[in-house]
C-alpha positions as CSV (number, residue, x, y, z in Angstrom):
1,M,0.0,0.0,0.0
2,R,1.3,3.5,-0.8
3,T,0.5,6.6,1.2
4,N,1.0,10.3,0.6
5,V,0.5,12.3,3.8
6,R,0.1,16.0,3.4
7,S,0.4,18.6,6.2
8,S,-3.3,19.6,5.8
9,Q,-4.2,16.0,6.8
10,I,-2.3,16.2,10.0
11,E,-2.7,19.8,11.1
12,D,-5.9,19.2,13.0
13,G,-3.9,17.3,15.6
14,G,-5.8,14.0,15.2
15,V,-2.7,12.5,13.5
16,I,0.7,14.1,13.7
17,R,3.9,13.1,11.9
18,D,5.2,11.3,15.1
19,D,2.2,9.0,14.8
20,L,3.6,7.7,11.5
21,N,7.3,7.9,12.2
22,T,8.6,4.4,12.2
23,A,12.3,5.4,12.1
24,T,12.7,7.2,15.4
25,A,12.6,5.5,18.8
26,G,9.6,6.5,20.9
27,K,7.5,7.7,18.0
28,A,5.0,5.9,15.7
29,V,2.0,5.8,18.0
30,I,-0.2,4.5,15.1
31,R,2.3,1.8,14.4
32,K,2.4,0.7,18.0
33,A,-1.4,0.6,18.2
34,V,-1.7,-1.4,15.0
35,E,1.0,-3.8,16.0
36,G,-0.8,-4.4,19.3
37,T,-3.5,-6.2,17.3
38,G,-1.0,-8.7,15.9
39,V,-0.2,-6.9,12.6
40,T,3.2,-5.5,11.7
41,L,3.6,-2.2,10.0
42,S,6.7,-0.9,8.3
43,S,7.2,2.0,6.1
44,T,9.7,4.0,4.1
45,G,9.5,7.8,3.9
46,A,6.3,8.1,6.0
47,D,7.8,10.8,8.2
48,A,8.6,12.9,5.1
49,G,5.0,12.5,4.0
50,T,5.5,10.0,1.2
51,G,6.6,6.4,1.0
52,D,5.4,2.8,1.1
53,V,3.6,1.3,4.1
54,T,3.6,-2.5,4.4
55,I,1.1,-4.3,6.6
56,A,1.6,-8.0,7.4
57,T,0.1,-10.4,9.8
58,R,2.6,-11.3,12.6
59,A,3.0,-14.9,13.6
60,A,0.9,-15.8,16.7
61,S,2.8,-15.6,19.9
62,D,1.8,-16.3,23.5
63,S,4.4,-13.6,24.6
64,V,2.3,-10.8,23.0
65,A,-0.8,-9.8,24.8
66,G,-4.0,-10.4,22.8
67,H,-2.5,-12.9,20.5
68,V,-4.2,-16.3,19.9
69,T,-1.5,-18.9,19.8
70,T,-1.0,-22.6,19.2
71,G,1.0,-22.8,22.5
72,A,-0.3,-22.6,26.0
73,Q,-2.2,-19.5,26.8
74,T,-4.2,-18.3,29.9
75,F,-7.5,-16.5,29.5
76,A,-8.7,-14.3,32.4
77,G,-12.4,-13.7,33.2
78,A,-15.5,-15.5,32.3
79,K,-15.9,-16.8,28.7
80,T,-19.3,-17.7,27.2
81,H,-19.7,-20.0,24.3
82,A,-22.8,-19.3,22.2
83,S,-22.7,-22.8,20.8
84,Q,-20.7,-26.0,21.4
85,Y,-17.0,-26.4,21.9
86,A,-15.2,-29.6,21.1
87,A,-11.9,-31.3,21.6
88,A,-10.7,-33.7,18.9
89,E,-10.2,-37.2,20.1
90,H,-6.6,-38.4,20.1
91,D,-6.2,-42.1,19.1
92,N,-3.4,-43.8,21.1
93,G,-3.8,-47.0,19.1
94,A,-3.4,-50.4,20.7
95,S,-2.4,-50.7,24.3
96,G,-0.2,-53.8,24.0
97,A,0.9,-55.5,27.2
98,A,3.6,-53.0,28.2
99,T,3.4,-49.4,29.5
100,K,0.9,-47.1,27.7
101,T,1.5,-43.4,28.3
102,I,-1.5,-41.1,28.0
103,D,-0.1,-37.7,27.3
104,W,-2.9,-35.2,28.1
105,N,-1.1,-32.6,25.9
106,E,-2.4,-34.7,23.0
107,G,-6.0,-33.8,23.9
108,N,-8.6,-34.0,26.7
109,C,-10.4,-36.8,24.9
110,Q,-8.4,-39.9,24.1
111,R,-9.0,-43.5,22.9
112,V,-7.1,-46.7,23.5
113,Q,-7.8,-50.1,21.9
114,M,-7.2,-52.6,24.7
115,T,-5.1,-55.4,23.3
116,G,-3.2,-56.3,26.4
117,N,-3.0,-56.0,30.2
118,C,-1.1,-52.7,30.0
119,I,0.2,-50.3,32.7
120,F,-1.2,-46.8,32.2
121,V,1.0,-43.8,32.8
122,F,-0.6,-40.3,32.7
123,S,1.6,-37.2,31.8
124,N,1.1,-33.5,31.5
125,G,-2.2,-33.2,33.4
126,I,-3.2,-29.6,34.2
127,A,-4.9,-28.8,37.5
128,G,-8.6,-28.3,37.0
129,A,-8.7,-30.1,33.7
130,R,-11.3,-32.7,32.8
131,Y,-10.4,-35.7,30.7
132,L,-12.2,-38.5,28.9
133,L,-10.5,-41.8,28.2
134,R,-12.4,-44.2,25.9
135,L,-11.3,-47.8,26.3
136,V,-12.3,-50.1,23.4
137,G,-12.6,-53.8,24.3
138,D,-10.5,-56.4,22.6
139,A,-12.5,-58.9,20.6
140,T,-10.4,-61.8,21.9
141,A,-10.1,-61.4,25.7
142,L,-11.0,-59.2,28.6
143,R,-8.1,-56.9,29.5
144,T,-7.1,-55.6,32.9
145,P,-5.1,-52.4,33.0
146,T,-3.0,-51.2,35.9
147,W,-3.7,-47.6,36.8
148,P,-1.2,-44.9,38.1
149,A,-1.0,-44.6,41.9
150,T,-2.3,-41.0,41.5
151,V,-5.7,-42.3,40.2
152,Y,-8.4,-42.4,42.8
153,W,-11.7,-44.2,41.8
154,A,-15.2,-43.5,42.9
155,N,-16.1,-46.0,45.7
156,D,-12.3,-46.6,46.1
157,T,-12.4,-49.4,43.5
158,A,-10.8,-49.5,40.1
159,P,-13.3,-50.8,37.6
160,T,-13.2,-54.1,35.8
161,L,-13.4,-53.5,32.1
162,S,-16.7,-54.6,30.7
163,G,-15.8,-57.2,28.2
164,T,-14.6,-58.2,24.8
165,T,-17.4,-56.5,22.8
166,K,-17.9,-53.4,24.9
167,T,-16.5,-49.9,25.3
168,D,-15.8,-48.2,28.6
169,L,-15.7,-44.5,29.1
170,I,-13.5,-43.1,32.0
171,A,-14.2,-39.6,33.2
172,I,-11.3,-38.0,35.0
173,Y,-10.8,-34.7,36.9
174,F,-7.2,-33.7,37.8
175,T,-6.7,-31.8,41.1
176,G,-3.0,-30.9,40.3
177,T,-1.8,-34.0,42.2
178,S,-4.5,-36.6,41.9
179,Y,-6.7,-37.9,39.1
180,L,-10.3,-38.5,40.4
181,A,-11.9,-41.1,38.1
182,T,-15.2,-42.8,37.5
183,V,-16.4,-45.1,34.8
184,A,-19.6,-44.8,32.9
185,P,-21.8,-47.9,32.5
186,A,-20.5,-49.9,29.6
187,F,-21.5,-49.4,26.0
188,N,-22.6,-52.7,24.5
189,A,-20.6,-52.4,21.4
190,I,-17.0,-51.8,20.2
191,L,-17.3,-48.1,19.4
């Protein structure tokens, strides 16, 4: 974009040359305001009244206030969703008979195909987070997982998985130190 700024446009005091000056430290009020929205602004000759102005979207960054980012970000205050919100389900594949790590950074909803008596390990839980773990029964045998010591079950009893042709849904709340878990009644199909 090209701009020609004449003195008559800035004499009313609404916009002054310092608002456009991108070459002098402490100047360029307009530039600072625009860049605060996640857009970069650069120019040549703007202080002299002529020159090119380039506007480009800046990469998202959680270190810049107001930016939405793909990294971790904290939102303050109440937020209202006018409709649904969803978390994509992460498929962990087959459990096998060894250790199976559930990394909650992969998503709040996760699935495991129970193909062995595995030992579950949970990592990267966030205090206050709610998780769903969908365990799909093995068609050949009932599997018995071993749960982390930090998992506490409703009624103090870890569930027995429902069977070879069933799906169990585990609901989990993380306190910051403990995973409070309960199992829903089994779904009578491999889902």
